[in-house]
N, C-alpha and C positions, 0 to 999 in steps of 0.2 A: 743475191734474193730475185726478185720477179719484178720485173719495170708493171706500171702504169696501164694502162691500155690507151693509144691515141682515143679509143670510144670515150674512157672515160675523165682522164685527162686533156682537157682541150689546150691544146695551143694556136696563139697564131705566129701567120707566117713568121714575124719578129724573134718568135720562139715568147712572146709574155701572154696571159692568165686569158683564157676566154673574152669573159664579162668586163674586166675589168681596165683591160688593156697593157697592165704593168709588170716588170721585169722588178727581182727581188733586191735591186738595188736602190731603189726610186722608192722603196716604206721605209719607215724609222719604224724602231719598236718599241713607239710605242704610239697609238693610233685613236684618235678620234673620232667618233660618226654621228654625222648628222643626219637627220632626212630627206629635208631639200636640198637639194645641190644650189642652190644660191646663200647658202647657210656655209659652204667651203670660203668661200670670199670674204666674209660678215670674221672668218677665226683666224684665217692664212693673209690677212691686211693686216695682222699683230705681229709676223712674223717677222725677223731681225731679216734677214734672205727668202728665199726663193729659191730652190736647188728644180725641184718639177713640176709638171704641170702638163695633169694627163686625163684628157677626158671623151669616155665614151660609155653613149645610151645617159641615164640617169645620173650611170655612177664616175663624179668627178672629185679629184683627186690632184693632193698639193703635195707637197713635203716641201719643209724648213726649217728653222731653230730659230728658236722663240729664250730669252738672255740664256741664250747657249744651249738648250739642251733639244733634238730630233727630234718633232714631228711631223706626221703624218695627218690629214685629215683629208675624208672621204667621204661624198654622202652616199647612201643608199639607198633612197627611194623609200617609199612607206609597204612598212608589212614584214611580217618571220620570213615569207617569200624568197623577199631582196636579201633575209639577214643570211640566209642559208647558204646563199650564192660566195655574198661580200667576205662571212670570216673562211665560207671553205676554202677560197681563194686567195687570202692576205695567206694562210694558216700556210697552203701551198710554196708561194715565194719566199716561207721563213723557214719550210722542214722539212722540201723533195725540194732533190738537188732537177733540175726544170730537162738539164741535158739529157739525163738515163734515165729518167722517169721514175725513179730511186727515189725513198725516204732517207735522210741524213741521217748521217750514226747520231748525230746530239743532236736533243730539241734546240729549241730560243723559242724563249718564249713571250708571248708579245702580250703589251697590257691593250685591250682596248676601253676607252672611255665613253656612252654613250651624252652627247649635250642635246636634247630634244627641249619639245613644248607637250603638254599635257593638262590636264584636264584632273580638278582633284575633284572625289568624293562625299569628304569627310564639310564638313559647315570653317571646323577649325582654323581647313587649313586654305586664306585666302588668296584672290589669285595676287599678279607680281610676284610670290612665294616661289621658293630654293626646295625642291624636296633628291635626298640622296633614296637612292634604293638598296635599301640592305639587299629587299629578296628581289625574284622577279616570277612572278604569279601567270602563269601562261595555261591560253583558250585554243593555240594553235596545233599541238600536234604535233606539233616539227619534231621535238624531239623523241616521241617514241617512236622515227624512224632509223637511232641509231639505237646501242649499245651505251643508255643512261643510264640503267638504277647507283651507278656510283657518284653519279651528276647531282642527280634530285634530294633532297632534304627530306627521308622521308617520316618524319612526324607532321611538320607542315604540308607535306601532300597529303599525307591521309588527315589529317583533319579537315585540310579545306573541302578534298570529295567526302566523307561525310558531310559538311554544314550543307552544301549546296545540295537545293531540293530541282532541279535542272533536267531540261527534255532532256533525255539519252542515248536523242540522236547526237547532241553534242560529244562535243573530242572532250576527255578524261584532263581536269586544269591539274596543273605541276606545277611544284616551289622547286626555284634553284638560289643559294646564297651568289649575293655579287662578292669581290676580295676582301678580305672584309681592312686591309692593307686601305687598299686606295679607298676600299666607302670612308674607312674614320676619316683620308684625311682629306675628301671631300665634303666632310660632314663637321668642318671646324670651322665655318664663315658662324658669323652671329646672326642667330637665328632661320639656318639649313633648318628643313625637319627632317625627320629617316621616316622610312614605311617602306610596304609593299607594296611595287609596282605591278595593276594589272594589266597582260598583253594580250589583246584582242587582236580577232582577225575582223573587222570590219571597225567604219569607225560610225556608223549609224544604228540598225539593231546588235550587232554584240554588245556596242555597247551602250544596247540602253536608249535611242533614241528613238523617234519617234517623229517620223512624216508620213507618207500616206502608209506603208506598208504593218502592219500590226503585228509583235512582238508574240514570239511563240510563250515565253516567259517571263512578264508582266515586270514580277519583283528582283528579276536579274542582282541591278543596283544596289536596293536595298538589301536582298541578305550579302553582296559582298561591305556595302559599310557595317553591317553588324560583325564578321567575321573580327578574331580574333584567339592571336595564338599565343603565349607565352611574353604579354603583353604590347603585340606586334596589328595595327590594325593593316588593312590597304590604304593605300591613302591617294592611288592616284590611275588612272587609266592612262596606255598610250598604246601601242601597236611595233614594238620590237625586244623590251627591253632582257625578255624569257627566252629567245631565240638566242640574244647575245649571251645573255649569261652562260644560257644550255649549251652551247658550243663550247668554248673559251673551259667549261671544267673539260670537256669529251677531247677539246682539243691540248688541253693544255698549257693553256694562258688564264691570263688576269682580267677580270671583265669588274668594270660598274658603269651607274649611271647616274643623274642629275639634270632636273627638267626644272623648268621656267611655268609655274604655272599662270596659264592663259584663262582660266575657264574653272569656275566652282559650279561643278553638275546640283549640289545641292542646295546651295544659296539661287541659280543662274545667272550670276555676272562673269562677263567675259570684261578682259582685261581695257581697261582706255590707251593702253601703253606696251602693246605685245613688244615692239619690236626693240622697244630702251631695257624691255625683262630681260632679252635674248640675248643684247651687248653684253649687258650687268652682267650674265651669267658666263656666258664667254671668257672672257675679260678674270672669270671670278675662277674657273677651271681652269685655266693654261696659267695663272700663278700659283695655282694649287699646285698642279702638277710638277713645274719646274724641281721640287722638293722632293718630287719619287724618285726612288733608290731603283 
């Protein structure tokens, strides 16, 4: 098998992957992703022991065990462009022999779970509640740089593309399913909501926020609120889930996401205790994931 060129799979002098600065033995098969580098310590403080701690740029990584299960927690920074880096390099650690630069003969499946914060667009989903993403709705266009037809949910993608009346210069939206088993496990807790999570390419205009710059499509959020397909609705907006779900499907991994709702866009409310909500979410998620096969 032909080796992957040095310009395509870039390694550091110690053999670690370029951006994450990690070596294969430093990651677990179950990987928690968080956006904020400071949140890595808030997850890892629950570990019974810490094996590795590696920092480079916005990518902070800690690997250890919790209740006997090995976890890695890594910060991705904000946005689907960073997810493209993180998912590809973590997959390379698991499924490419970095010494020979060739794919391994046996595929290793990783499990990715995003623990995030998010804003609800539905009045019925209050601040400080938890939402598990059954599906990721992408407005970023990332997935179309890959052979992705088999990853996309065709009926939901067709439905959202037909429903939205937006400027043709925007990337085509797409919808991808989370892993059914992991989603079901995360949704077991009392009061947890299920829904479609939208991932936008920015925090202000792309999520319908107006400061000084006017919006091209002022009704965009209202259109999202009104969307329904097979009794599923768009519940919340953030900036990473669709890319995690999409690249995981393409690369043969499992993925899920769970978010603490710290803002309700429909009512204008913001959580009075966002830190406490996120800490509760972290502990809940860890305790659910230790049950995972």
